[in-house]
C-alpha positions in Angstrom: 28.8 -67.6 -81.5 27.9 -65.2 -78.6 29.8 -62.0 -77.9 32.7 -62.8 -75.6 32.2 -61.6 -72.0 34.3 -58.6 -70.7 37.5 -59.5 -69.0 39.2 -58.2 -65.9 42.9 -59.1 -65.5 45.5 -58.3 -63.0 48.6 -56.3 -64.0 50.8 -59.1 -62.6 49.1 -61.8 -64.6 49.3 -59.7 -67.8 53.1 -59.1 -67.2 53.7 -62.8 -66.5 51.6 -63.9 -69.5 53.3 -61.4 -71.9 56.7 -62.8 -70.7 55.4 -66.3 -71.4 54.2 -65.3 -74.9 57.5 -63.7 -75.6 59.4 -66.9 -74.7 57.4 -69.0 -77.1 57.3 -69.3 -80.9 54.3 -67.3 -82.1 53.1 -70.4 -84.0 53.0 -72.5 -80.8 49.5 -73.8 -80.0 47.5 -71.3 -78.0 49.8 -68.3 -78.2 47.7 -66.2 -80.7 44.5 -67.0 -78.7 46.1 -65.9 -75.5 47.5 -62.7 -77.0 44.0 -62.0 -78.3 42.5 -62.4 -74.8 45.1 -60.1 -73.3 44.4 -57.5 -76.0 40.7 -57.5 -75.4 40.8 -57.1 -71.6 38.6 -54.2 -70.6 40.0 -53.8 -67.1 43.6 -54.4 -65.9 43.8 -53.9 -62.2 46.2 -54.3 -59.3 46.4 -57.6 -57.6 44.7 -56.1 -54.6 41.9 -54.6 -56.6 40.6 -57.7 -58.5 37.1 -58.9 -57.3 37.1 -62.3 -55.7 34.7 -63.8 -58.3 37.2 -63.2 -61.2 39.4 -66.0 -62.6 43.1 -65.2 -62.4 46.1 -67.4 -62.9 46.2 -70.3 -60.4 42.5 -69.9 -59.6 40.5 -73.0 -58.9 37.0 -72.8 -60.5 33.8 -74.7 -60.6 32.0 -74.6 -63.9 29.1 -76.4 -65.6 28.7 -77.6 -69.1 25.1 -76.4 -69.9 23.8 -79.1 -72.2 24.9 -82.1 -70.1 24.9 -80.5 -66.7 28.3 -81.9 -66.0 30.4 -80.1 -63.4 34.1 -79.4 -63.7 36.6 -78.3 -61.1 39.6 -76.8 -62.9 42.7 -74.9 -61.9 44.1 -72.4 -64.4 47.9 -72.9 -64.5 51.0 -72.0 -66.5 52.0 -74.6 -69.2 54.8 -76.2 -67.0 52.3 -76.9 -64.2 49.5 -78.5 -66.5 48.7 -82.1 -66.7 47.8 -83.0 -63.1 44.2 -83.7 -62.3 42.0 -80.7 -63.2 45.1 -78.5 -64.0 44.4 -76.7 -67.3 47.1 -74.8 -69.1 46.5 -71.1 -70.0 47.5 -72.1 -73.6 44.7 -74.7 -73.8 41.5 -73.3 -75.4 39.5 -73.7 -72.2 42.3 -72.2 -70.1 42.5 -69.2 -72.3 38.7 -68.8 -72.3 38.5 -68.9 -68.5 41.1 -66.1 -67.8 39.4 -63.0 -66.6 35.9 -64.5 -66.5 33.5 -63.5 -63.7 31.1 -65.8 -61.8 27.9 -66.2 -63.7 29.4 -65.6 -67.2 29.4 -68.1 -70.0 32.0 -69.1 -72.5 32.1 -71.3 -75.5 34.4 -74.3 -75.1 35.8 -75.8 -78.3 35.6 -79.5 -77.6 37.2 -82.4 -79.5 35.4 -83.4 -82.7 34.5 -79.8 -83.6 31.7 -79.4 -81.1 31.3 -76.3 -79.1 30.1 -76.6 -75.6 28.8 -73.8 -73.4 30.3 -73.5 -69.9 29.0 -71.3 -67.1 31.3 -70.2 -64.3 29.6 -71.2 -61.1 32.2 -70.3 -58.5 35.8 -69.2 -58.1 36.7 -71.7 -55.3 40.2 -70.3 -54.8 41.8 -67.2 -56.1 45.4 -66.4 -55.1 44.8 -62.7 -54.9 41.8 -63.1 -52.5 44.0 -65.4 -50.4 46.8 -62.9 -50.4 49.2 -65.1 -52.4 50.8 -63.1 -55.1 54.1 -65.0 -55.6 52.9 -67.4 -58.4 
C-alpha cells in the first residue's frame, strides 16, 4: 500500500468530527479509522485559510477510479445525511479517506470483496469554505 497523502483539515471540521466520535461507541464502524485520520492531519487551518482544492466536510468531489476509468461525483457528509445519491458518510471507508485530500492526490479505496481500488481526486466541485458557508 502507498504512503497516505498529507492531510489539511479545518479546525471547525476537526471540532465537529471529534464531537461525533465522542458521541459514538468506539467500536462503531468507521470510528477508529476516522480518529486515525484526524490524528495524522499535518495541517489544521481556519475555515478561511483552507485551499479551495482540499476536501472538507460537505464538499462535493469528482474522482476517478484508475483501473476502470470510472468517474464518481460524491458529497462527503455526516452520518445522518448519508444515503442520498452520491452522499458518502465520513464513517464509510471512502468518506474517511477523502477527508483532507487535495486535488491530484490518490487514495486506496477498500472495495467490497476485499479488492483495493485506486481513486484520484480530479476536482473539488463545491467546498463550503470557498463558498463562504460555514454553518454545516
